[in-house]
C-alpha positions as CSV (number, residue, x, y, z in Angstrom):
1,M,-15.0,-0.2,5.7
2,N,-15.2,-3.0,2.9
3,W,-12.2,-4.5,2.6
4,K,-11.5,-6.0,-0.9
5,T,-8.3,-8.0,-2.4
6,L,-9.0,-8.4,-6.2
7,E,-7.0,-9.7,-9.5
8,F,-7.4,-7.4,-12.5
9,E,-10.0,-9.6,-14.2
10,Q,-12.2,-9.5,-10.7
11,F,-12.8,-5.7,-10.8
12,T,-16.4,-4.2,-11.8
13,A,-15.8,-1.5,-14.1
14,R,-17.2,0.6,-11.5
15,E,-14.8,-0.6,-9.3
16,L,-11.5,-0.3,-11.2
17,Y,-13.0,3.5,-12.3
18,L,-13.1,4.4,-8.5
19,V,-9.6,2.9,-7.9
20,M,-8.2,4.7,-10.6
21,R,-9.9,7.9,-10.0
22,A,-8.4,7.5,-6.1
23,R,-5.1,7.1,-7.5
24,S,-5.3,9.9,-9.9
25,A,-6.8,12.6,-7.2
26,V,-3.9,11.4,-4.8
27,F,-0.8,10.9,-7.0
28,V,-1.5,13.1,-9.7
29,V,-3.6,15.8,-8.3
30,E,-2.4,16.1,-4.9
31,Q,0.8,15.5,-5.3
32,S,1.7,16.7,-8.8
33,H,3.4,13.2,-10.1
34,V,3.5,13.8,-13.8
35,C,3.7,10.3,-14.7
36,L,1.2,7.7,-16.6
37,D,-0.4,6.0,-13.8
38,A,-2.0,3.2,-15.7
39,D,1.7,1.9,-16.2
40,G,0.9,-1.7,-17.6
41,H,1.4,-3.4,-14.1
42,D,-2.2,-3.5,-13.3
43,E,-3.3,-6.5,-14.9
44,R,-0.9,-9.1,-13.4
45,A,-0.9,-7.3,-10.0
46,L,-3.2,-8.1,-6.9
47,H,-5.0,-4.8,-5.6
48,V,-6.0,-4.4,-2.0
49,F,-8.5,-1.6,-0.9
50,A,-11.2,-0.4,1.3
51,V,-14.3,1.3,0.3
52,E,-16.7,3.2,2.2
53,D,-20.2,4.7,1.3
54,M,-20.5,4.0,-2.7
55,G,-22.6,6.4,-3.3
56,R,-19.8,9.3,-2.4
57,P,-18.1,10.3,-5.5
58,M,-14.4,9.1,-3.7
59,P,-15.3,6.1,-1.7
60,V,-12.1,4.4,-2.0
61,V,-10.4,5.1,1.2
62,A,-6.9,2.7,1.2
63,Y,-5.2,1.3,-1.7
64,A,-2.4,-0.9,-2.5
65,R,-1.2,-2.8,-5.3
66,I,0.6,-5.9,-5.0
67,Q,3.2,-6.9,-7.7
68,P,4.9,-10.5,-7.8
69,G,8.0,-10.9,-8.4
70,D,9.7,-12.4,-11.7
71,A,12.6,-14.7,-12.3
72,E,15.1,-11.7,-12.3
73,D,13.6,-9.8,-9.5
74,P,11.8,-12.5,-7.1
75,E,10.6,-9.8,-4.2
76,I,7.0,-9.1,-4.1
77,T,6.4,-5.5,-4.6
78,I,3.9,-3.1,-2.8
79,D,3.2,0.1,-4.4
80,K,0.9,2.8,-5.2
81,V,-0.1,3.1,-1.5
82,L,-2.6,5.3,-0.5
83,T,-5.2,6.5,2.0
84,S,-7.7,9.2,1.4
85,P,-7.6,12.5,3.2
86,A,-10.1,11.8,5.3
87,R,-9.0,8.5,6.6
88,R,-5.2,9.9,7.3
89,G,-3.8,9.1,10.8
90,D,-6.8,6.9,12.2
91,G,-5.3,3.6,11.6
92,T,-6.5,3.0,8.4
93,A,-2.7,2.9,6.7
94,E,-2.0,0.4,9.1
95,M,-4.6,-1.7,8.1
96,L,-3.9,-1.3,4.3
97,I,-0.4,-2.7,5.1
98,E,-1.5,-5.7,7.4
99,R,-4.2,-6.6,4.8
100,S,-1.5,-6.5,2.2
101,L,1.1,-8.6,4.1
102,A,-1.9,-11.1,4.8
103,A,-2.5,-11.5,1.2
104,I,1.0,-12.1,0.3
105,A,1.6,-14.8,3.2
106,Q,-1.5,-16.5,1.6
107,R,-0.7,-16.0,-2.0
108,W,3.2,-15.9,-2.0
109,P,4.3,-17.7,1.3
110,G,7.9,-17.4,2.6
111,R,8.6,-14.3,-0.2
112,A,10.6,-11.4,0.7
113,V,8.1,-8.1,0.2
114,R,9.7,-4.7,-1.1
115,V,8.4,-1.0,-0.9
116,S,9.6,2.2,-1.8
117,A,8.5,4.9,0.7
118,P,9.5,8.5,2.0
119,A,12.3,8.6,4.1
120,S,10.1,10.1,6.6
121,L,8.0,6.8,6.7
122,K,10.9,4.7,7.7
123,G,9.8,4.0,11.3
124,F,6.0,3.2,10.0
125,Y,7.3,0.6,7.9
126,E,9.9,-0.8,10.2
127,Q,7.1,-1.6,13.1
128,F,5.6,-4.4,10.1
129,G,9.4,-5.9,9.9
130,F,10.7,-3.9,7.1
131,R,14.5,-2.8,7.0
132,K,15.7,-0.4,4.9
133,T,18.1,-1.7,2.0
134,E,18.7,1.4,-0.2
135,G,18.7,5.4,-0.3
136,P,17.8,7.9,-0.2
137,F,17.1,8.7,-3.7
138,L,14.8,11.7,-4.9
139,E,11.4,10.3,-6.5
140,H,9.0,13.1,-7.5
141,G,11.7,15.5,-5.3
142,V,11.0,14.0,-2.5
143,P,13.9,12.0,-0.6
144,F,12.7,7.9,-0.6
145,I,14.3,4.8,0.9
146,G,13.7,1.1,-0.6
147,L,13.1,-1.4,2.4
148,V,12.5,-5.2,2.5
149,R,10.8,-7.4,4.5
150,Q,11.4,-11.2,5.0
151,M,8.2,-12.8,5.1
152,R,8.0,-15.4,8.2
153,G,4.5,-16.9,7.0
154,E,3.0,-15.1,10.3
155,H,-0.9,-14.6,9.9
156,G,-2.6,-12.3,12.8
157,T,0.3,-10.6,14.7
158,F,0.3,-7.3,12.9
159,T,-3.2,-6.6,14.8
160,A,-1.8,-7.4,18.0
161,R,1.2,-5.1,17.2
162,R,-1.2,-2.4,16.7
163,R,-3.1,-3.1,19.9
164,E,0.3,-3.2,21.5
165,R,0.8,0.5,20.4
166,G,-2.2,1.6,21.9
167,A,-2.0,5.3,22.8
168,L,0.9,5.8,20.3
169,S,-0.2,8.2,17.7
170,A,-0.4,6.5,13.8
171,A,1.9,7.6,11.5
172,S,0.9,10.5,9.0
173,T,-0.5,8.7,6.2
174,F,-0.4,11.9,4.3
175,E,3.5,11.1,3.9
176,L,2.5,7.4,2.7
177,L,1.4,8.9,-0.5
C-alpha cells in the first residue's frame, strides 16, 4: 500500500478522481446514502488515503477526510472514513486511523478530534482514545454516536497498541463505512 496525506491542491486530477470514485462507490452505491458527496468541505480538508495497484479500476483501499475546526467549533473532524471491500478486517482501518491521528498531531498539535460513527464501532474508536460524547442518533437510518479524543501529542503509540492486540480480531471495517 502507498499511503498519502494531501491537501486538496496537491491532488493530481487522477488521484482526486479515484478518491471521489471510491467515496461514491462506498457511500452512494454500497450504503445507499443519498446525499451530495462533494459537499464543499474538501477544499480546506486534509486527505489521508492508501492506494494499491494504480492499474486497477478501484485502487483506493482506504480514505479519511480531516477537517480543521473553526472559531465556533475548534475540534478537528475525521469523516468520510472508508475501506474497500477487499481490505476489510485486515487491519487497514486501524492503519488509516493511526495515520489520520498522526497527521492531526503534526498539523494541529494538542487539538481535540471528533468522529461520528456507527454505534457498533464504539469499541473500535475507543482503542484509539476516543470517548462517546453524544448519541445515539440516526444517520442514514443507522444508529450513530459522536466520539471525541483529546490529543496528547503522542506519536508511535498506535502501532504498538495494534501489536499488543496481536491475536485479537480486527473490527469489522464494513461497519466503518
